[in-house]
Structures are given as C-alpha cells and as structure tokens.
C-alpha positions in Angstrom: 68.5 1.0 69.3 65.1 -0.3 68.4 63.2 2.3 68.6 65.9 3.5 66.3 65.6 1.4 63.2 61.6 1.8 63.5 62.1 5.4 63.1 63.6 4.8 59.7 61.0 2.5 58.8 59.0 4.8 59.3 60.7 7.6 57.7 61.9 5.7 54.2 57.8 4.9 54.0 56.5 7.4 54.7 57.6 8.8 51.4 57.2 6.5 49.5 53.6 6.4 50.9 52.7 9.6 50.2 54.5 7.6 46.4 51.8 5.9 46.2 49.4 7.3 46.7 49.9 10.0 44.3 50.4 7.6 41.6 46.8 6.2 42.7 45.2 9.5 42.7 46.6 9.4 39.6 45.6 7.0 38.0 41.7 6.7 39.7 41.8 10.7 37.9 42.7 9.2 34.7 40.1 6.0 34.8 37.7 8.4 35.9 38.5 10.9 32.8 38.3 7.9 30.1 34.5 6.5 31.8 32.7 9.9 32.0 34.5 10.5 28.5 32.5 7.3 27.6 29.9 7.8 29.6 29.6 11.2 27.7 29.8 9.9 24.0 27.4 7.2 24.5 25.0 9.5 26.2 25.8 11.6 22.5 25.0 8.7 20.0 22.3 7.8 21.9 20.5 11.5 21.2 22.4 10.8 17.4 20.9 8.0 17.4 16.8 8.8 18.6 17.2 11.8 16.5 17.3 9.5 13.5 14.5 7.1 14.4 12.9 10.0 15.2 13.2 11.1 11.0 12.1 7.7 9.8 9.2 7.7 11.6 8.5 11.3 10.6 8.7 10.2 6.9 6.0 7.5 8.5 4.1 8.8 9.7 3.9 11.4 6.5 3.8 8.4 4.2 0.9 6.9 6.5 -1.2 9.6 5.9 -0.6 10.7 2.3 -1.3 7.0 1.4 -4.3 5.7 3.6 -6.9 3.9 2.6 -9.8 3.1 4.0 -11.6 -0.5 4.8 -13.6 -0.5 2.2 -11.5 0.0 -0.5 -9.0 -2.5 0.2 -12.0 -4.4 0.3 -13.1 -4.0 -3.0 -9.9 -3.6 -4.1 -8.8 -7.0 -2.9 -11.4 -8.5 -3.7 -11.1 -6.6 -7.7 -7.4 -8.4 -7.5 -8.8 -11.4 -7.0 -11.3 -11.7 -9.7 -8.4 -10.7 -11.6 -5.9 -14.2 -10.5 -9.3 -15.9 -11.5 -9.6 -14.7 -14.9 -6.6 -15.8 -15.6 -6.6 -19.2 -13.6 -10.1 -19.5 -15.9 -8.2 -19.0 -18.9 -5.5 -21.1 -18.4 -7.7 -23.8 -17.1 -9.4 -24.1 -20.7 -6.9 -23.4 -22.9 -4.7 -26.5 -22.6 -1.0 -26.9 -23.6 -1.6 -28.4 -26.6 -3.6 -25.3 -27.9 -1.1 -23.1 -26.6 1.6 -25.4 -28.6 -0.6 -24.4 -32.6 -1.1 -21.2 -31.5 2.5 -21.0 -32.1 3.0 -22.9 -34.5 0.3 -21.6 -36.7 2.3 -17.9 -35.8 5.4 -19.6 -37.2 7.5 -19.1 -34.7 8.9 -22.7 -33.1 8.2 -24.1 -29.9 11.4 -24.9 -28.3 13.7 -21.7 -29.3 10.9 -19.4 -29.9 12.6 -18.7 -33.3 11.4 -18.4 -36.3 11.2 -21.1 -38.7 14.0 -21.8 -41.7 12.1 -21.0 -44.8 
C-alpha cells in the first residue's frame, strides 16, 4: 500500500515537473531573446557613435589642414598683437581721465549721460 501511494505521487509530480520545466524553458528563452536584442542594439548604437565621431574627426582634420599656421607665423602674429595692446595701454596711460572728460565736454557731449547739452 505504501508503494501505491509513492507511485501515485510520482505520477502526479511527473506532469507537474514537465509543466515547470516547460515554464522555465519559456522564461529562459524569453530572457535570452531580450538580452540578445539588447546586445544587438548596443552594438548598433556603438557603431552609430563611432561613425559620428569619425565624421567629426574628419571635419576637424579638414579644418586643421586648411587653417594650419607654422610656428614663425604664429610667433609673428602674437608679437603684432602684443605690440598693438602695448600701444593701446600706453595711449590710455598718457591720456588721463580729466583729458578724456575735457575732450567730451569740448565736443558738446554731456559727460555722465552722453547726451547733447540743452542750448
């Protein structure tokens, strides 16, 4: 009698075991499919990003090739700019604020507002 009960429990667990195995198989297939889709999308996104960066770098290379200056030209340009700024600074130092105000008042421009005086 004990053998009969054990056999009946095995028989009941057999279909149940098959059902559980099928459910786990479907779930595993679903999650593996989702994971493979994620990997494919990531690869496509990475490819698109690499292509975008390649285009930007190619554009940057073209700009560099078109606008490249050599060391001597850059040095000459920087010295020219430095000389201009020095002349402006010298001019501003030599011309005090009073002289600037006198120049504005003699030209008929009001010093605080910049408007013409009433006549």
